[in-house]
C-alpha positions in Angstrom: -207.6 193.7 -59.2 -207.3 191.8 -56.0 -210.3 189.8 -56.9 -208.8 189.2 -60.3 -205.6 188.3 -58.7 -207.2 186.1 -56.3 -209.4 184.4 -58.8 -206.8 184.2 -61.5 -204.7 181.8 -59.8 -207.6 179.6 -58.9 -209.0 179.6 -62.4 -205.9 178.5 -64.1 -205.5 175.8 -61.5 -208.9 174.6 -62.1 -208.5 174.8 -65.8 -205.0 173.0 -65.4 -206.4 170.4 -63.2 -209.0 169.3 -65.4 -206.7 168.3 -68.4 -204.3 166.6 -66.2 -206.9 164.5 -64.6 -208.2 163.5 -67.9 -204.8 162.8 -69.4 -203.3 160.6 -66.5 -205.1 157.3 -67.4 -203.8 157.5 -70.9 -200.3 157.4 -69.6 -200.9 154.9 -67.0 -202.6 152.2 -69.1 -199.5 151.1 -70.9 -197.6 151.2 -67.7 -200.3 149.2 -66.0 -200.3 146.7 -68.8 -196.6 146.4 -68.6 -196.8 146.1 -64.9 -199.5 143.5 -65.2 -197.5 141.6 -67.8 -194.4 141.9 -65.7 -196.3 140.8 -62.6 -197.8 137.8 -64.6 -194.3 137.0 -65.9 -192.9 137.3 -62.4 -195.7 135.1 -61.1 -195.1 132.5 -63.9 -191.4 132.6 -63.3 -191.9 132.3 -59.6 -194.3 129.4 -60.1 -191.9 127.8 -62.6 -189.0 128.3 -60.3 -191.0 126.8 -57.4 -191.8 123.9 -59.6 -188.2 123.5 -60.7 -187.0 123.9 -57.1 -189.5 121.4 -56.0 -188.4 119.0 -58.7 -184.8 119.6 -57.9 -185.6 119.1 -54.2 -187.4 115.9 -55.0 -184.6 114.7 -57.3 -182.0 115.8 -54.7 -183.9 113.9 -52.0 -184.0 110.9 -54.2 -180.3 111.2 -55.0 -179.5 111.8 -51.4 -181.5 108.7 -50.5 -179.7 106.7 -53.2 -176.4 108.2 -52.1 -177.3 107.4 -48.4 -178.1 103.8 -49.4 -175.0 103.5 -51.5 -173.0 105.1 -48.6 -174.5 102.5 -46.2 -173.7 99.7 -48.7 -170.2 101.2 -49.2 -169.7 101.3 -45.4 -170.8 97.6 -45.3 -168.4 96.7 -48.1 -165.7 98.8 -46.5 -166.3 97.0 -43.3 -166.1 93.7 -45.1 -163.0 94.8 -46.9 -161.4 95.9 -43.5 -162.3 92.5 -42.0 -160.9 90.7 -45.1 -157.8 93.0 -44.9 -157.3 92.2 -41.3 -157.7 88.4 -42.0 -155.4 88.8 -45.0 -152.8 90.7 -42.8 -153.0 87.9 -40.1 -152.6 85.2 -42.8 -149.8 87.3 -44.4 -148.1 87.6 -41.0 -148.3 83.8 -40.6 -147.1 83.2 -44.1 -144.2 85.7 -43.6 -143.3 83.9 -40.4 -143.4 80.5 -42.2 -141.4 82.0 -45.1 -138.8 83.4 -42.7 -138.7 80.0 -40.9 -138.3 78.2 -44.2 -135.6 80.6 -45.2 -133.8 80.1 -41.9 -134.1 76.3 -42.4 -132.9 76.6 -46.0 -129.9 78.6 -44.8 -129.2 76.1 -42.1 -129.5 73.2 -44.5 -127.2 74.9 -47.0 -124.7 75.5 -44.3 -125.0 71.9 -43.2 -124.7 70.7 -46.8 -121.7 72.8 -47.3 -120.1 71.5 -44.1 -121.0 67.9 -45.1 -119.8 68.4 -48.6 -116.5 70.0 -47.3 -116.1 67.1 -44.8 -116.9 64.6 -47.5 -114.4 66.1 -49.9 -111.7 66.2 -47.2 -112.5 62.7 -46.1 -112.3 61.5 -49.8 -109.0 63.3 -50.3 -107.6 61.8 -47.1 -108.7 58.3 -48.3 -107.2 58.9 -51.7 -103.9 60.0 -50.1 -103.9 57.0 -47.8 -104.6 54.6 -50.7 -101.8 56.1 -52.9 -99.4 56.0 -49.9 -100.1 52.3 -49.2 -99.8 51.5 -53.0 -96.5 53.4 -53.2 -95.1 51.5 -50.2 -96.2 48.2 -51.5 -94.7 48.9 -54.9 -91.4 50.1 -53.4 -91.2 47.2 -51.0 -92.8 44.4 -52.9 -92.7 45.7 -56.5 -96.4 45.0 -56.9 -97.1 47.3 -59.9 -100.4 45.7 -60.6 -101.9 46.5 -57.1 -100.5 50.1 -57.4 -102.2 50.4 -60.8 -105.5 49.2 -59.3 -105.2 51.6 -56.4 -104.6 54.6 -58.8 -107.6 53.6 -61.0 -109.8 53.3 -57.9 -108.7 56.7 -56.6 -109.4 58.3 -60.0 -112.9 56.7 -60.1 -113.7 58.0 -56.7 -112.6 61.5 -57.7 -114.6 61.3 -60.9 -117.8 60.5 -58.9 -117.4 63.8 -57.0 -117.5 65.7 -60.4 -115.6 68.7 -59.0 -114.0 71.0 -61.6 -111.2 71.9 -59.1 -110.1 68.2 -59.0 -109.3 68.2 -62.7 -105.6 69.0 -62.2 -105.3 66.2 -59.6 -107.0 63.7 -61.9 -104.6 64.6 -64.7 -101.6 63.9 -62.5 -103.1 60.5 -61.4 -103.8 59.7 -65.1 -100.2 60.3 -66.0 -99.0 58.0 -63.2 -101.5 55.4 -64.5 -100.0 55.5 -67.9 -96.5 55.2 -66.5 -97.5 52.1 -64.5 -99.1 50.5 -67.5 -95.8 50.8 -69.4 -93.7 49.5 -66.5 -92.4 45.9 -66.7 -94.4 43.5 -64.6 -93.0 40.8 -62.4 -95.4 38.3 -61.0 -94.1 38.2 -57.5 -97.1 36.5 -56.2 -96.8 33.7 -58.8 -93.1 33.2 -58.2 -93.7 33.2 -54.4 -96.4 30.6 -54.8 -94.1 28.4 -56.9 -91.4 28.6 -54.3 -93.9 27.6 -51.6 -94.9 24.6 -53.6 -91.3 23.6 -54.0 -90.8 23.8 -50.3 -93.7 21.4 -49.8 -92.4 19.0 -52.4 -88.9 18.8 -50.9 -90.1 16.6 -48.0 -91.6 14.1 -50.5 -88.8 13.9 -53.1 -86.8 10.6 -53.1 -83.1 10.8 -52.5 -80.6 9.2 -54.9 -79.3 6.8 -52.3 -82.9 5.6 -51.7 -83.3 4.5 -55.3 -83.7 0.8 -55.9 -83.5 -1.2 -59.1 -86.7 -2.9 -60.0 -87.0 -6.4 -58.7 -86.2 -9.1 -61.2 -89.1 -11.5 -61.8 -88.6 -14.7 -59.8 -88.1 -17.7 -61.9 -90.5 -20.4 -60.6 -89.5 -23.9 -61.4 -92.1 -26.5 -61.4 -91.9 -28.7 -58.4 -91.0 -32.3 -59.0 -93.5 -34.5 -57.4 -90.7 -37.1 -56.8 -88.4 -34.5 -55.2 -87.9 -35.0 -51.5 -89.0 -32.5 -49.0 -85.5 -31.9 -47.8 -84.2 -31.0 -51.3 -87.2 -28.7 -51.8 -86.4 -26.9 -48.5 -82.7 -26.5 -49.4 -83.6 -24.9 -52.8 -86.0 -22.3 -51.3 -83.5 -21.5 -48.6 -80.8 -20.8 -51.2 -83.1 -18.6 -53.2 -84.0 -16.5 -50.2 -80.4 -16.1 -49.1 -79.4 -15.1 -52.6 -81.9 -12.2 -52.5 -80.4 -10.8 -49.3 -77.5 -9.5 -51.3 -77.9 -7.4 -54.4 -75.1 -6.1 -56.6 -76.1 -3.0 -58.8 -74.1 -1.0 -61.3 -74.2 2.7 -60.3 -74.0 5.5 -62.9 -72.8 7.9 -60.3 -69.8 6.5 -58.5 -69.6 9.6 -56.2 -73.2 9.1 -54.9 -73.1 10.3 -51.2 -74.5 8.1 -48.6 -76.3 10.0 -45.9 -77.4 8.9 -42.5 -81.0 9.6 -41.4 -79.9 12.6 -39.5 -78.0 14.0 -42.5 -81.0 13.3 -44.7 -83.2 15.3 -42.3 -80.9 18.3 -42.3 -80.5 18.1 -46.1 -84.2 18.5 -46.6 -84.4 21.3 -44.0 -81.5 23.2 -45.4 -83.0 22.9 -48.9 -86.2 24.4 -47.5 -84.2 27.2 -45.9 -82.6 27.9 -49.2 -86.0 28.1 -50.9 -87.3 30.3 -48.0 -84.2 32.6 -48.4 -85.0 32.9 -52.1 -88.6 33.8 -51.3 -87.5 36.5 -48.9 -84.9 37.8 -51.4 -87.7 37.9 -54.0 -89.9 40.1 -51.7 -86.9 42.4 -51.0 -86.0 42.6 -54.7 -82.5 41.3 -53.9 -81.8 39.5 -57.2 -78.3 38.4 -56.2 -79.4 36.6 -53.0 -82.4 35.2 -54.9 -80.2 33.6 -57.6 -77.6 32.4 -55.0 -80.1 30.6 -53.0 -81.8 29.0 -56.0 -78.4 28.0 -57.4 -77.5 26.2 -54.2 -81.0 24.5 -54.1 -80.5 23.4 -57.7 -77.1 21.9 -56.9 -78.4 20.0 -54.0 -81.4 18.7 -56.0 -79.1 17.5 -58.8 -76.5 15.9 -56.4 -78.6 14.3 -53.7 -81.9 13.5 -55.3 -83.0 10.8 -57.7 -82.8 12.3 -61.1 -84.8 9.4 -62.6 -87.9 10.3 -60.6 -90.4 12.4 -62.4 -91.2 14.6 -59.4 -87.4 15.4 -59.0 -87.1 16.2 -62.7 -90.0 18.6 -62.4 -88.6 20.2 -59.3 -85.2 20.7 -61.0 -86.9 22.3 -64.0 -88.9 24.6 -61.8 -85.9 25.8 -59.8 -83.9 26.4 -63.1 -86.8 28.5 -64.4 -87.0 30.5 -61.3 -83.3 31.0 -61.3 -83.5 32.5 -64.8 -86.4 34.8 -63.8 -85.7 38.6 -63.7 -87.0 40.1 -60.5 -84.9 43.3 -60.2 -86.7 46.0 -62.2 -86.9 49.7 -61.9 -90.2 50.4 -60.2 -91.8 53.9 -60.9 -92.8 55.9 -57.8 -96.1 57.7 -57.1 -94.5 60.9 -55.8 -96.3 63.1 -58.3 -99.8 61.9 -57.4 -99.0 62.0 -53.6 -97.7 65.6 -53.9 -100.7 66.7 -55.9 -103.2 65.3 -53.4 -101.3 66.9 -50.5 -101.1 70.2 -52.2 -104.8 70.1 -53.0 -105.6 69.4 -49.3 -103.3 72.3 -48.2 -105.1 74.7 -50.6 -108.5 73.7 -49.3 -107.3 74.2 -45.7 -105.9 77.7 -46.5 -109.1 78.6 -48.3 -111.1 77.7 -45.2 
């Protein structure tokens, strides 16, 4: 039993071991094949991965080299750009300084121009005011409307050259005064004064009535008798000469005054003074004194001077024409234009 029990276990083990040892390769062959395939696949994959990694490394190295070259080139370009940027900044700084300087100069020039323009306008307005003031005084004192009209037109032309819109109202006032002066009556004071001066010059040359002489009668010459004695011829010539010493004339003016040389001198001087008084009255627009002096001068010319002389006749006609002249006229004033100029100047001063 014990031998059986001892042998029994060993027998089945031997019997069991035999089939197991025979059946194990059958199970292991597919596994070994799968393992070999897996190992081959792994080896192929490893090799392919190595190839891909190597290719990637090579490509990566190339790309890194290209990137490094591009990076170096970029650094060079960047350095050039920085240099160009620095140069541009320096030039820009210089340009900004020049622009700032130009702007400062422009501002200074504009301020200077404004100051000059303001001074020019003020100077022009002062000149216009002075011109109008002188024209107004001349017109009031001498009645010279023509010169006042010329002064107004000149002032308007100077204002027009400025071409300032703010001067339009001033020019309108001046234009109204110009139209008023154009419609005002005109007295040629200069012409009348010149005619009086000419009369004053003629007075010293005009002949007086008492100085007039009748024309000499033609001498009757008798033929000398050759048989007449010398004594008889001498007596006849002596009688003829003595007869011419005394002349009897018929005077048209029995009241003709006879003046001494001194009275003649004072007559001429007083006549000149009368004409001078008329001239002064003309300048003062004193028509009453003007006519009074001319009337006295006319009476003296008619009474004391030779009315048959042509120069005296012309002088009498000239004095009568002057006596009939109208010198007292209502002269317009320039107060509106003067006030407009002054107000415009005051407004400019207040604005400043």
